[in-house]
Each structure stands twice: as structure tokens, then as C-alpha cells.
PASE-826562 format. One record per residue: z, y, x of N, C-alpha, C, O, CB in turn; residue in three letters. Coordinates in pm, 1 decimal, padded with zeros to 6 digits. Glycine has a CB too. Example, Ala and Ser with C-alpha at 12.3 -4.5 7.8 and 13.67 -1.06 7.14 Angstrom:
<recs>
> 00780.0/-00569.0/01319.0/00780.0/-00450.0/01230.0/00780.0/-00330.0/01320.0/00846.5/-00331.9/01423.6/00904.6/-00447.3/01130.8/ALA
> 00708.0/-00225.0/01285.0/00714.0/-00106.0/01367.0/00787.0/00003.0/01290.0/00803.9/00113.8/01340.9/00572.5/-00059.8/01408.4/SER
</recs>
This chain:
<recs>
> -00541.9/-00310.7/00925.9/-00599.9/-00231.7/00817.4/-00544.1/-00286.5/00685.7/-00542.9/-00407.3/00662.1/-00758.3/-00237.0/00819.9/UNK
> -00498.2/-00194.2/00601.0/-00443.8/-00230.3/00469.5/-00528.4/-00166.6/00361.5/-00559.5/-00047.6/00367.0/-00295.7/-00186.3/00455.6/UNK
> -00565.6/-00248.2/00261.9/-00638.7/-00193.9/00145.3/-00536.9/-00126.4/00055.8/-00440.7/-00189.7/00012.4/-00717.7/-00306.8/00066.6/UNK
> -00556.9/00001.3/00027.7/-00469.4/00076.9/-00061.5/-00519.3/00081.5/-00205.7/-00442.0/00061.1/-00299.4/-00453.8/00216.9/-00009.8/UNK
> -00647.1/00108.1/-00223.0/-00711.3/00114.9/-00356.2/-00853.5/00073.2/-00345.9/-00913.2/00080.5/-00238.5/-00702.9/00255.4/-00416.2/UNK
> -00911.5/00027.9/-00459.6/-01050.5/-00012.1/-00466.8/-01109.1/00053.2/-00592.0/-01047.7/00050.9/-00698.7/-01065.8/-00169.2/-00469.7/UNK
> -01230.3/00112.1/-00577.7/-01298.7/00175.1/-00688.9/-01444.7/00129.9/-00697.4/-01507.8/00098.3/-00596.6/-01291.0/00326.4/-00675.9/UNK
> -01496.2/00127.9/-00820.4/-01638.2/00107.9/-00842.2/-01680.5/00205.7/-00949.2/-01597.0/00257.8/-01023.1/-01671.2/-00039.5/-00882.7/UNK
> -01810.6/00231.1/-00957.7/-01865.8/00313.7/-01065.0/-02002.9/00255.3/-01100.8/-02080.6/00219.0/-01012.5/-01876.8/00466.4/-01021.7/UNK
> -02031.3/00246.9/-01228.5/-02158.7/00187.1/-01271.3/-02281.3/00273.4/-01247.6/-02393.8/00224.4/-01257.1/-02151.5/00154.7/-01415.1/UNK
> -02261.3/00402.8/-01216.6/-02376.9/00490.2/-01199.0/-02347.4/00607.1/-01103.0/-02232.6/00633.3/-01067.1/-02421.6/00544.4/-01334.6/UNK
> -02453.7/00674.9/-01063.6/-02445.6/00785.4/-00970.1/-02422.3/00915.5/-01044.9/-02496.9/00948.2/-01137.2/-02572.5/00794.0/-00885.5/UNK
> -02320.0/00989.9/-01006.2/-02300.1/01123.3/-01061.8/-02373.4/01228.5/-00984.1/-02425.4/01322.9/-01043.5/-02154.7/01157.1/-01066.1/UNK
> -02379.8/01216.0/-00851.7/-02436.8/01317.5/-00766.4/-02553.7/01268.6/-00681.1/-02650.9/01341.5/-00661.4/-02331.2/01371.8/-00678.8/UNK
> -02544.6/01146.8/-00630.8/-02640.2/01091.8/-00539.0/-02779.7/01088.9/-00603.2/-02799.4/01028.0/-00708.4/-02597.0/00951.7/-00495.3/UNK
> -02874.8/01154.7/-00539.1/-03011.9/01159.3/-00588.8/-03032.0/01257.2/-00703.4/-03132.0/01249.4/-00774.7/-03053.7/01023.1/-00632.8/UNK
> -02938.4/01348.7/-00721.9/-02946.5/01445.7/-00834.3/-02977.9/01584.4/-00788.0/-02942.6/01679.7/-00857.4/-02817.0/01448.6/-00912.0/UNK
> -03041.8/01602.1/-00675.6/-03070.3/01736.8/-00625.7/-03144.0/01817.8/-00729.7/-03247.3/01775.2/-00781.5/-03151.8/01730.9/-00496.7/UNK
> -03090.6/01934.7/-00760.3/-03153.7/02025.2/-00856.7/-03124.6/01991.8/-01000.5/-03171.1/02061.4/-01090.8/-03299.9/02025.4/-00836.8/UNK
> -03046.8/01884.2/-01024.6/-03010.8/01846.0/-01159.6/-02861.0/01843.6/-01173.2/-02791.2/01827.9/-01073.1/-03070.2/01710.5/-01196.0/UNK
> -02809.1/01858.3/-01292.0/-02665.9/01847.2/-01308.8/-02618.3/01704.4/-01288.1/-02695.5/01610.0/-01304.8/-02625.5/01896.1/-01445.6/UNK
> -02491.7/01688.1/-01251.9/-02440.9/01552.1/-01229.9/-02429.2/01473.2/-01359.4/-02419.0/01531.1/-01467.5/-02305.8/01557.3/-01161.5/UNK
> -02430.7/01342.2/-01348.2/-02403.7/01254.4/-01462.3/-02250.6/01243.3/-01478.8/-02174.1/01309.9/-01409.0/-02470.0/01111.3/-01441.5/UNK
> -02210.2/01160.8/-01569.3/-02066.6/01146.6/-01599.2/-02023.0/01002.6/-01597.4/-01962.2/00955.3/-01693.4/-02033.8/01207.3/-01734.0/UNK
> -02053.1/00930.5/-01488.3/-02006.8/00792.6/-01474.0/-01869.4/00793.2/-01415.2/-01851.4/00842.0/-01303.6/-02102.3/00709.5/-01387.0/UNK
> -01770.0/00740.6/-01485.8/-01634.2/00741.3/-01432.0/-01614.2/00643.9/-01316.0/-01679.6/00539.9/-01308.1/-01537.0/00708.8/-01541.4/UNK
> -01525.7/00678.8/-01229.4/-01486.9/00588.4/-01121.4/-01375.7/00499.5/-01177.9/-01280.7/00549.3/-01238.3/-01439.4/00667.9/-00991.0/UNK
> -01387.2/00373.8/-01158.9/-01288.4/00278.9/-01212.8/-01209.4/00214.0/-01098.7/-01266.7/00154.2/-01007.6/-01358.4/00169.5/-01298.9/UNK
> -01076.2/00227.3/-01105.8/-00996.0/00158.1/-01006.3/-00983.6/00014.1/-01050.2/-00953.7/-00014.1/-01166.2/-00855.8/00224.3/-00988.4/UNK
> -01006.9/-00078.0/-00956.6/-01001.5/-00221.7/-00984.5/-00912.5/-00290.2/-00885.0/-00887.7/-00236.7/-00776.9/-01141.1/-00283.9/-00981.6/UNK
> -00863.8/-00406.7/-00918.7/-00780.6/-00483.4/-00826.2/-00857.7/-00566.4/-00728.7/-00808.6/-00597.3/-00620.1/-00690.4/-00570.9/-00901.1/UNK
> -00979.8/-00603.8/-00766.3/-01063.7/-00685.0/-00677.8/-01209.9/-00655.8/-00704.4/-01247.0/-00606.3/-00810.9/-01034.8/-00835.3/-00696.6/UNK
> -01292.5/-00687.6/-00605.4/-01436.8/-00671.2/-00619.0/-01506.2/-00798.0/-00567.7/-01447.7/-00877.6/-00494.2/-01486.5/-00544.7/-00541.3/UNK
> -01631.7/-00814.1/-00608.2/-01712.4/-00922.7/-00556.2/-01817.0/-00860.4/-00466.1/-01905.7/-00788.6/-00512.1/-01777.5/-01007.5/-00670.9/UNK
> -01805.7/-00888.7/-00336.3/-01902.6/-00838.7/-00236.6/-02010.9/-00943.2/-00220.3/-01980.4/-01060.9/-00201.0/-01833.7/-00807.6/-00098.1/UNK
> -02137.4/-00902.8/-00227.6/-02251.0/-00993.9/-00212.3/-02328.8/-00946.1/-00088.0/-02379.2/-00833.9/-00083.9/-02343.7/-00996.1/-00343.7/UNK
> -02336.7/-01032.7/00010.7/-02399.6/-00997.2/00139.1/-02538.8/-00943.5/00118.3/-02620.8/-01005.9/00050.9/-02404.4/-01117.9/00232.4/UNK
> -02566.5/-00825.8/00177.1/-02697.5/-00762.6/00170.9/-02724.3/-00690.1/00038.6/-02830.7/-00630.6/00021.6/-02803.6/-00865.9/00193.4/UNK
> -02630.7/-00694.5/-00053.6/-02653.5/-00634.0/-00185.7/-02547.6/-00530.5/-00221.0/-02579.8/-00430.1/-00284.5/-02656.5/-00741.9/-00292.8/UNK
> -02424.3/-00551.4/-00182.4/-02313.4/-00459.0/-00211.8/-02211.6/-00519.7/-00304.8/-02190.0/-00640.9/-00306.2/-02365.9/-00330.9/-00272.3/UNK
> -02148.4/-00431.8/-00383.8/-02040.3/-00471.8/-00474.0/-02098.5/-00492.7/-00612.6/-02154.6/-00400.7/-00672.1/-01926.1/-00365.2/-00477.1/UNK
> -02085.0/-00613.5/-00663.2/-02137.9/-00641.5/-00798.0/-02072.1/-00545.7/-00898.0/-01949.7/-00533.7/-00903.3/-02111.9/-00791.7/-00839.3/UNK
> -02155.4/-00478.3/-00976.6/-02106.9/-00382.9/-01078.9/-02097.9/-00238.6/-01031.1/-02068.6/-00149.3/-01110.6/-01971.6/-00425.7/-01127.1/UNK
> -02122.5/-00214.2/-00902.4/-02116.1/-00078.8/-00848.2/-02255.7/-00013.7/-00844.1/-02357.8/-00082.4/-00843.1/-02054.3/-00081.3/-00707.0/UNK
> -02257.1/00119.2/-00841.9/-02379.1/00196.2/-00843.9/-02473.6/00166.6/-00726.5/-02594.9/00183.8/-00739.0/-02345.0/00340.4/-00845.1/UNK
> -02420.0/00123.3/-00615.7/-02503.2/00097.2/-00498.6/-02541.5/-00050.6/-00483.3/-02598.8/-00088.9/-00381.4/-02431.3/00143.5/-00374.7/UNK
> -02511.0/-00132.2/-00581.4/-02552.2/-00272.3/-00576.9/-02703.6/-00279.6/-00588.8/-02761.5/-00232.7/-00686.8/-02483.8/-00354.7/-00689.8/UNK
> -02767.5/-00339.2/-00487.7/-02913.5/-00350.9/-00486.4/-02983.1/-00213.0/-00503.3/-03089.3/-00202.8/-00564.8/-02958.7/-00447.0/-00598.7/UNK
> -02920.6/-00108.9/-00447.4/-02972.3/00025.8/-00461.2/-03116.7/00036.2/-00408.8/-03204.5/00086.7/-00478.7/-02881.6/00124.1/-00387.3/UNK
> -03140.5/-00011.0/-00286.9/-03275.2/-00017.6/-00232.3/-03274.1/-00107.8/-00111.9/-03169.2/-00131.2/-00051.9/-03328.2/00122.3/-00195.6/UNK
> -03390.6/-00158.9/-00076.0/-03400.2/-00249.3/00039.5/-03351.0/-00183.1/00165.5/-03376.5/-00065.0/00188.8/-03543.2/-00296.2/00059.3/UNK
> -03279.7/-00259.6/00247.5/-03229.1/-00212.8/00377.5/-03138.4/-00090.2/00369.8/-03128.0/-00014.2/00466.1/-03344.4/-00181.6/00466.9/UNK
> -03072.1/-00070.9/00253.9/-02978.0/00039.6/00241.2/-02848.7/00002.2/00313.7/-02802.4/-00111.6/00306.2/-02950.5/00073.3/00091.1/UNK
> -02791.7/00099.7/00383.7/-02674.8/00071.1/00468.8/-02547.7/00135.0/00414.4/-02459.4/00172.6/00491.6/-02699.8/00120.4/00611.1/UNK
> -02537.6/00147.6/00284.4/-02418.2/00205.3/00225.0/-02373.0/00133.3/00101.0/-02329.5/00195.8/00004.3/-02441.4/00347.6/00193.0/UNK
> -02383.3/-00001.3/00103.3/-02345.8/-00077.7/-00015.7/-02199.5/-00068.8/-00048.5/-02161.6/-00083.6/-00164.7/-02383.0/-00220.2/00001.4/UNK
> -02115.7/-00045.1/00050.8/-01972.9/-00028.5/00027.3/-01924.0/00083.7/00121.4/-01962.5/00089.8/00238.2/-01893.8/-00164.7/00051.7/UNK
> -01840.9/00169.0/00068.8/-01793.2/00282.1/00148.0/-01639.9/00276.7/00161.0/-01568.8/00233.8/00070.1/-01837.8/00416.3/00083.4/UNK
> -01593.6/00321.0/00275.3/-01449.8/00323.2/00304.6/-01405.8/00465.0/00336.1/-01484.6/00545.9/00385.0/-01415.7/00228.9/00422.4/UNK
> -01280.3/00494.5/00308.2/-01219.1/00618.7/00356.7/-01074.5/00587.0/00387.1/-01010.7/00507.1/00318.5/-01231.5/00736.5/00251.8/UNK
> -01023.2/00651.8/00492.5/-00884.4/00622.9/00530.6/-00787.2/00707.8/00447.8/-00812.6/00825.1/00420.6/-00863.1/00649.2/00681.9/UNK
> -00678.8/00647.5/00409.7/-00572.9/00719.5/00335.6/-00521.7/00836.0/00420.4/-00489.4/00942.4/00367.6/-00454.7/00623.0/00298.1/UNK
> -00514.4/00814.8/00552.8/-00465.6/00917.0/00642.8/-00557.3/01039.7/00637.9/-00509.1/01153.0/00638.4/-00455.5/00862.1/00786.0/UNK
> -00690.4/01017.4/00633.2/-00782.6/01129.4/00628.2/-00770.9/01201.3/00494.2/-00776.9/01324.1/00488.1/-00926.8/01081.7/00651.5/UNK
> -00754.3/01124.9/00388.0/-00734.8/01188.8/00256.9/-00604.5/01268.5/00251.3/-00600.4/01378.4/00195.9/-00735.4/01083.1/00146.0/UNK
> -00499.2/01212.6/00308.6/-00371.6/01283.5/00309.0/-00382.2/01413.5/00390.2/-00323.2/01514.8/00352.6/-00260.2/01193.1/00366.4/UNK
> -00456.1/01411.0/00499.9/-00475.6/01533.5/00581.8/-00553.1/01637.1/00502.3/-00523.3/01756.3/00509.7/-00550.9/01501.2/00714.8/UNK
> -00651.9/01592.7/00426.9/-00729.8/01684.3/00343.7/-00643.0/01744.2/00235.4/-00652.6/01863.4/00206.1/-00849.7/01612.6/00281.3/UNK
> -00557.4/01661.3/00175.4/-00469.6/01710.8/00070.8/-00367.7/01810.9/00127.7/-00330.0/01906.3/00059.6/-00397.3/01593.4/00002.4/UNK
> -00324.4/01790.0/00249.0/-00229.9/01882.5/00312.3/-00292.6/02020.6/00332.8/-00222.5/02121.8/00330.8/-00182.3/01825.9/00447.1/UNK
> -00424.0/02024.6/00352.3/-00491.3/02153.0/00368.0/-00509.8/02225.4/00236.2/-00528.0/02347.1/00233.5/-00624.8/02133.4/00433.6/UNK
> -00505.0/02151.3/00127.9/-00519.7/02210.6/-00005.9/-00403.4/02161.0/-00097.5/-00425.3/02084.9/-00191.8/-00661.2/02172.8/-00068.3/UNK
> -00282.7/02205.7/-00066.9/-00163.0/02151.5/-00134.3/-00156.3/02177.3/-00283.1/-00083.5/02106.4/-00352.5/-00041.5/02208.0/-00072.1/UNK
> -00227.7/02274.2/-00335.7/-00222.2/02301.4/-00479.2/-00315.4/02210.5/-00558.5/-00310.4/02207.0/-00681.4/-00257.2/02446.5/-00505.9/UNK
> -00400.9/02136.5/-00486.7/-00494.5/02043.4/-00554.6/-00436.2/01902.3/-00541.1/-00432.8/01847.3/-00431.0/-00642.2/02051.2/-00491.8/UNK
> -00391.6/01844.8/-00649.4/-00337.7/01710.5/-00647.4/-00436.0/01614.8/-00715.2/-00450.0/01616.6/-00837.5/-00199.8/01706.1/-00716.8/UNK
> -00501.9/01534.0/-00638.8/-00602.6/01441.3/-00687.7/-00578.6/01303.7/-00627.4/-00508.0/01289.4/-00527.6/-00744.7/01491.7/-00654.3/UNK
> -00638.4/01202.7/-00689.7/-00640.1/01068.2/-00638.6/-00746.6/01058.7/-00532.5/-00844.8/01132.5/-00540.2/-00663.7/00966.1/-00750.4/UNK
> -00733.0/00970.9/-00432.2/-00843.1/00950.6/-00338.3/-00972.2/00908.8/-00404.4/-01078.6/00921.2/-00343.7/-00805.3/00848.6/-00237.5/UNK
> -00966.6/00860.2/-00525.7/-01086.3/00819.3/-00599.5/-01178.6/00938.8/-00629.7/-01296.5/00919.5/-00659.7/-01045.9/00750.2/-00730.5/UNK
> -01127.1/01058.8/-00622.0/-01209.8/01176.4/-00647.7/-01324.2/01187.3/-00545.5/-01425.7/01251.7/-00571.9/-01123.3/01303.8/-00644.5/UNK
> -01306.8/01124.5/-00430.4/-01410.8/01128.7/-00325.6/-01520.9/01025.0/-00346.9/-01618.9/01020.5/-00272.5/-01347.6/01107.0/-00189.1/UNK
> -01502.7/00940.1/-00452.1/-01603.4/00841.2/-00488.7/-01640.5/00746.7/-00376.6/-01757.8/00715.0/-00357.5/-01725.4/00909.7/-00535.9/UNK
> -01538.6/00700.8/-00301.0/-01555.4/00595.1/-00201.9/-01503.3/00468.0/-00261.7/-01418.4/00473.6/-00350.7/-01482.9/00628.0/-00068.8/UNK
> -01550.0/00352.9/-00217.3/-01511.8/00225.5/-00279.0/-01371.4/00179.1/-00236.8/-01291.3/00137.9/-00320.7/-01614.2/00118.3/-00243.1/UNK
> -01342.6/00186.2/-00106.0/-01219.4/00124.9/-00057.5/-01139.3/00226.2/00018.4/-01188.5/00286.5/00113.7/-01248.5/00003.6/00030.2/UNK
> -01015.4/00245.7/-00022.7/-00923.7/00334.5/00048.1/-00834.3/00243.0/00134.4/-00765.3/00154.8/00083.3/-00837.5/00425.3/-00053.5/UNK
> -00838.0/00267.5/00268.5/-00762.9/00183.6/00360.2/-00666.0/00273.5/00440.5/-00679.4/00395.7/00446.8/-00859.9/00104.1/00455.6/UNK
> -00569.4/00205.4/00500.2/-00479.3/00277.5/00593.5/-00461.4/00191.7/00714.6/-00487.7/00071.5/00713.9/-00340.3/00311.0/00528.5/UNK
> -00414.8/00258.2/00821.4/-00382.1/00185.6/00944.9/-00495.0/00161.5/01041.9/-00483.4/00079.6/01133.0/-00326.1/00057.7/00910.4/UNK
> -00605.3/00233.3/01022.4/-00719.2/00218.6/01115.4/-00800.1/00346.2/01123.3/-00813.0/00419.0/01024.9/-00810.0/00102.7/01072.4/UNK
> -00853.7/00372.5/01238.8/-00948.8/00481.6/01258.0/-01086.3/00429.0/01225.3/-01146.1/00357.3/01305.5/-00943.3/00538.6/01403.1/UNK
> -01138.2/00464.0/01106.6/-01264.5/00410.1/01059.7/-01381.2/00445.8/01151.4/-01478.4/00370.8/01160.0/-01292.2/00459.5/00920.5/UNK
> -01372.3/00560.1/01220.1/-01482.3/00595.9/01309.4/-01496.6/00493.8/01425.3/-01604.0/00480.1/01484.0/-01459.7/00738.3/01366.0/UNK
> -01389.4/00425.0/01455.6/-01396.4/00320.8/01559.2/-01478.4/00199.5/01516.8/-01516.6/00116.9/01599.7/-01257.0/00275.9/01596.1/UNK
> -01505.2/00190.0/01385.8/-01580.3/00074.7/01333.6/-01729.9/00101.0/01322.8/-01806.8/00010.4/01290.7/-01526.8/00035.8/01197.9/UNK
> -01772.4/00228.0/01350.1/-01915.1/00260.3/01342.8/-01989.1/00183.4/01455.0/-01955.8/00195.8/01572.9/-01938.2/00416.6/01355.8/UNK
> -02086.6/00106.7/01416.3/-02161.8/00026.1/01511.3/-02099.1/-00107.3/01543.9/-02148.5/-00181.7/01628.6/-02179.7/00101.4/01635.6/UNK
> -01988.1/-00137.6/01475.0/-01914.2/-00260.4/01507.6/-01912.9/-00352.6/01384.9/-01921.3/-00307.8/01270.5/-01767.7/-00227.1/01553.8/UNK
> -01901.9/-00482.4/01413.0/-01872.9/-00578.2/01306.9/-01722.4/-00587.9/01294.4/-01651.4/-00584.9/01394.9/-01936.9/-00718.3/01335.8/UNK
> -01672.5/-00599.6/01171.6/-01530.3/-00613.8/01150.6/-01506.4/-00704.5/01030.3/-01597.7/-00729.0/00951.4/-01463.6/-00476.0/01130.6/UNK
> -01387.5/-00752.6/01016.8/-01352.9/-00844.7/00910.2/-01237.0/-00785.7/00829.9/-01143.3/-00729.4/00886.5/-01316.2/-00984.7/00967.0/UNK
> -01244.4/-00799.1/00700.8/-01139.1/-00753.8/00612.4/-01122.6/-00858.6/00502.2/-01215.0/-00882.4/00424.4/-01171.2/-00612.2/00553.0/UNK
> -01007.4/-00919.8/00496.0/-00975.4/-01023.4/00400.4/-01082.3/-01134.2/00393.6/-01122.3/-01178.5/00285.9/-00956.9/-00961.6/00264.6/UNK
> -01125.8/-01176.0/00510.3/-01219.3/-01287.0/00520.1/-01365.2/-01250.2/00502.5/-01452.4/-01336.6/00511.4/-01184.4/-01387.9/00420.9/UNK
> -01393.0/-01123.2/00477.7/-01533.6/-01077.6/00465.8/-01576.3/-01001.6/00590.4/-01498.3/-00925.2/00647.3/-01552.0/-00987.8/00340.7/UNK
> -01700.0/-01022.9/00632.3/-01753.6/-00955.8/00751.0/-01834.7/-00836.5/00706.8/-01914.6/-00844.4/00613.4/-01840.0/-01052.1/00836.7/UNK
> -01812.9/-00724.6/00775.8/-01881.9/-00599.1/00749.4/-01942.0/-00546.6/00880.5/-01900.0/-00586.6/00989.1/-01784.7/-00494.1/00686.4/UNK
> -02039.1/-00458.2/00869.2/-02094.5/-00385.5/00979.6/-02075.0/-00237.9/00949.3/-02121.3/-00190.7/00845.5/-02244.3/-00421.2/01002.8/UNK
> -02008.4/-00163.9/01035.8/-01991.9/-00021.3/01019.4/-02119.8/00046.0/01058.9/-02155.4/00047.5/01176.7/-01874.2/00031.7/01101.5/UNK
> -02189.8/00102.0/00963.0/-02322.6/00157.7/00989.3/-02321.0/00309.1/01018.2/-02413.4/00359.0/01082.6/-02412.7/00130.2/00871.0/UNK
> -02222.1/00380.6/00974.0/-02216.8/00521.4/01001.4/-02116.6/00594.9/00911.0/-02058.7/00535.9/00819.8/-02354.0/00580.6/00985.9/UNK
> -02097.6/00723.8/00938.1/-02008.5/00798.4/00853.8/-02064.2/00816.6/00713.4/-02185.8/00819.5/00694.6/-01979.9/00931.1/00915.5/UNK
> -01978.5/00828.5/00617.5/-02016.4/00846.9/00479.1/-02002.2/00993.3/00444.2/-01892.4/01041.1/00415.9/-01931.2/00759.0/00385.5/UNK
> -02111.4/01062.9/00446.2/-02111.3/01210.3/00420.9/-02087.1/01239.0/00276.0/-02115.9/01155.9/00189.8/-02244.4/01275.0/00464.1/UNK
> -02033.7/01357.8/00247.2/-02014.1/01396.8/00105.4/-02146.6/01405.6/00030.6/-02250.6/01435.3/00089.5/-01941.1/01532.1/00096.2/UNK
> -02141.6/01380.0/-00097.6/-02258.7/01387.9/-00184.6/-02307.7/01532.6/-00192.8/-02405.9/01560.7/-00261.5/-02225.8/01333.3/-00326.1/UNK
</recs>
């Protein structure tokens, strides 16, 4: 698995906004993040979001994004538009659901698919 890009955002644009317009918190591409066990990514919108929350960090595969872009060739966007934290390549992320895995010395648990907002 290769890390392609990393993003954080200080606030929620869509999550928890049912019936309200979205906010305007920009997604910021960063070179590195600080992951805190049981809390998430320091400085991200899901850091300490709520007790026992299982989405402190989200992944999407570059291959899945490229396939999506191929279906909509006139729309040219960065993978960051999907508001996921880590863009990776070289792995089927669904194979990590329910599994513990390691990435650059950090241990993660794949808790489930990350559905669109």
C-alpha cells in the first residue's frame, strides 16, 4: 500500500447537516499527520468527534477514484473532493474491513466502508 495524498479539514461541511446548507471548511492537503490512538487525526474534523466513533481516519483507493473519474471524464477533480483523509494505491481497501493492518508503523482497524456524506 502506497500513500498518495493526505488531507485534513478543521470542520464538517456535510456531516450532520441534514436539512441545512453545507459549511465551507476547506480540505487541506498536508505532507504528514499526527494520529492519536482512539481519537483520530489531530487538527481534523473527526478528532474526538464522539466516544467510540469508528471513523477517525478515512481511506480511499486511488484506483477507485480513477475508475470513478473514467465514468465522468468531463469532470476533472482531485481525489480530495471526496473528503477522505488518506488516498492510497496498491491495495483493495475492502479486504481490510474487519482486519487490523499497519501503515508506516501505525496500527489501524478497518471498521467498515466509508459511505458518501
